[in-house]
NUVEX-430353 format. One record per residue (C-alpha): x, y, z. Coordinates in steps of 0.02 Angstrom, whole numbers, padded with zeros to 5 digits, always signed. Example, Ala and Ser with C-alpha at 12.3 -4.5 7.8 and 13.67 -1.06 7.14 Angstrom:
+00615-00225+00390
+00684-00053+00357
***
This chain:
+00783-00282+00260
+00856-00389+00120
+00781-00322-00042
+00818-00347-00227
+00751-00268-00386
+00718-00367-00545
+00690-00244-00688
+00753-00256-00868
+00765-00067-00893
+00916-00007-00795
+00859+00176-00781
+00692+00116-00711
+00784+00003-00589
+00893+00147-00529
+00740+00261-00511
+00652+00131-00404
+00811+00110-00303
+00813+00297-00266
+00629+00297-00217
+00662+00153-00097
+00808+00247-00021
+00686+00385+00027
+00596+00251+00128
+00763+00198+00207
+00769+00038+00106
+00930-00010+00017
+00913-00124-00134
+01094-00166-00176
+01057-00308-00297
+00975-00269-00464
+00941-00406-00592
+00884-00376-00770
+00832-00540-00852
+00755-00711-00820
+00922-00797-00852
+01019-00682-00737
+00886-00702-00601
+00887-00892-00611
+01075-00895-00593
+01071-00773-00446
+00934-00867-00351
+01029-01028-00378
+01183-00959-00291
+01118-00837-00159
+01003-00839-00008
+00830-00781-00058
+00788-00603-00004
+00645-00552+00109
+00564-00444-00025
+00574-00433-00216
+00521-00285-00322
+00481-00374-00483
+00444-00315-00659
+00345-00439-00763
+00409-00416-00941
+00597-00439-00938
+00719-00433-01084
+00713-00622-01113
+00537-00667-01061
+00408-00652-00922
+00471-00654-00744
+00345-00792-00704
+00471-00910-00786
+00583-00884-00634
+00451-00960-00520
+00421-01104-00639
+00603-01157-00618
+00645-01110-00438
+00530-01110-00284
+00542-00930-00223
+00492-00899-00042
+00517-00710-00046
+00372-00589-00036
+00344-00494-00199
+00289-00320-00246
+00257-00315-00433
+00309-00158-00527
+00247-00160-00705
+00169-00058-00845
+00044-00197-00884
-00112-00233-00783
-00165-00389-00878
-00050-00499-00773
-00125-00451-00604
-00225-00610-00576
-00077-00721-00619
+00036-00616-00508
-00080-00630-00359
-00068-00820-00365
+00113-00800-00310
+00179-00726-00147
+00117-00555-00200
+00100-00412-00077
+00050-00279-00203
+00041-00240-00390
+00103-00066-00435
+00079+00005-00609
+00213+00115-00687
+00248+00257-00669
+00257+00209-00486
+00178+00334-00369
+00284+00362-00213
+00130+00358-00100
+00080+00189-00171
+00258+00125-00153
+00263+00176+00029
+00092+00097+00059
+00149-00066-00019
+00307-00069+00088
+00205-00033+00244
+00085-00173+00196
+00233-00292+00188
+00302-00231+00355
+00133-00251+00439
+00127-00433+00383
+00295-00479+00456
+00242-00538+00631
+00121-00659+00548
+00224-00712+00398
+00402-00722+00461
+00489-00879+00398
+00331-00932+00304
+00293-00949+00120
+00114-00888+00093
+00008-00886-00062
-00096-00734-00104
-00258-00803-00034
-00177-00818+00138
-00103-00643+00128
-00269-00569+00069
-00358-00651+00214
-00235-00572+00337
-00264-00403+00258
-00452-00408+00244
-00522-00530+00372
-00562-00435+00532
-00606-00591+00634
-00543-00589+00811
-00477-00411+00791
-00546-00261+00883
-00542-00094+00792
-00540+00083+00858
-00711+00141+00920
-00669+00315+00985
-00530+00442+01008
-00490+00552+01156
-00420+00723+01111
-00356+00863+01221
-00440+01033+01211
-00352+01152+01329
-00378+01081+01502
-00519+00967+01443
-00530+00798+01358
-00656+00765+01221
-00713+00595+01160
-00748+00574+00973
-00840+00419+00915
-00772+00335+00759
-00942+00356+00675
-00915+00545+00680
-00754+00538+00577
-00765+00602+00399
-00581+00579+00364
-00408+00579+00440
-00268+00682+00364
-00089+00734+00394
-00028+00913+00389
+00133+00997+00449
+00191+00834+00531
+00027+00820+00628
-00118+00699+00607
-00296+00761+00620
-00472+00690+00627
-00603+00790+00532
-00778+00760+00598
-00952+00769+00522
-00975+00931+00619
-00838+01010+00515
-00713+01016+00659
-00530+00963+00658
-00440+00887+00806
-00256+00844+00826
-00219+00660+00862
-00066+00576+00933
-00078+00435+00805
+00009+00434+00636
-00087+00385+00479
+00017+00225+00473
-00042+00180+00648
-00221+00224+00604
-00217+00106+00455
-00195-00038+00578
-00319+00029+00706
-00465+00070+00590
-00588-00056+00519
-00531-00083+00337
-00711-00113+00286
-00754+00065+00337
-00594+00164+00309
-00477+00173+00159
-00311+00264+00139
-00327+00349-00030
-00157+00436-00024
-00010+00475+00089
-00113+00617+00163
-00292+00551+00179
-00392+00408+00254
-00578+00423+00214
-00734+00348+00290
-00847+00252+00172
-00999+00323+00263
-00942+00502+00234
-00917+00493+00045
-01042+00614-00031
-00989+00598-00212
-00850+00525-00321
-00797+00620-00476
-00687+00561-00619
-00529+00666-00612
-00380+00696-00725
-00256+00557-00769
-00381+00418-00731
-00393+00469-00549
-00545+00495-00439
-00593+00644-00332
-00689+00613-00171
-00815+00741-00109
-00845+00741+00078
-00990+00831+00164
-00890+00961+00262
-00705+00940+00222
-00653+01062+00084
-00478+01121+00131
-00387+01013+00003
-00440+00900-00140
-00455+00718-00086
-00388+00621-00235
-00376+00433-00264
-00219+00404-00367
-00227+00311-00531
-00136+00159-00460
-00262+00144-00317
-00421+00168-00417
-00457-00017-00448
-00424-00065-00268
-00530+00081-00209
-00675+00026-00319
-00661-00151-00251
-00663-00078-00075
-00822+00016-00115
-00900-00150-00169
***
C-alpha cells in the first residue's frame, strides 16, 4: 500500500508512522507544509492513501486540494473537530482526533481496505463513500451462527446476540441468555457480515447490538460506558474519538 503522512509536527508524524508500522503499513514519505506538499504532488505519483493533518505550518491543508486535484483517499488526523464537515466533502475515509487511539486508527485503515474492491482506480466524494458504508441495499447480512458444542452443533439467531468480543486470540458471541460461544470469525470479518444498522464496533475488542444496550453512562475522558443486560466480564467502553459517530449510529 502506497501511503504518505502530511503532518507539520515531526514528532507527531513519527509517532503516527510507528503506529502504522504495527498495522504492517509503511509510510516512507512524510510532508510537513502546504508548500512542500504541493511540490511533492506535482512531481510524484499520487499515493493510495494520505494521513492528513489539517493545520500545517504554513496554512490549512485544504489549500493543497484547491491547487491540485488529489485522487487519493484521505484519513484526517487532527486536533480540531470544527473542520469535519469540510473534510468530509473531500475523499475522506475517516476523521481521527488527536491523540489518535490505536483502535480507531486500525478501524479507519480497515474501513479503507474494505472499500478497495469498489473504489479501486476511482475518485469518490464523501457522499459516495458514505453510501457504500451505510447503504445495505442488495446486501444480505448474517442471520445466524452455527457453533460446535462437543459433538453437537448449535444454531444461534442473530437476534440473540448481545455482543461479540475478542479474548485470547479467540472471537466469542455473548447471548441474551448470558452464554458465550466461540466463533470461527474474526471481529474484522464480523464487521462486514453484520447489519451496520444493528451492530456497532465500539473498540478493538467489542461489537455491540443496538437492541441489547440497557444503559449508556458518561465515562472518564469524554468516553461512554455501555451497560448490557447480561455481559459483565469487562467494561464496554466507547472511546472518545468514536463517541460522535456512535451517537449518530444510535440516531
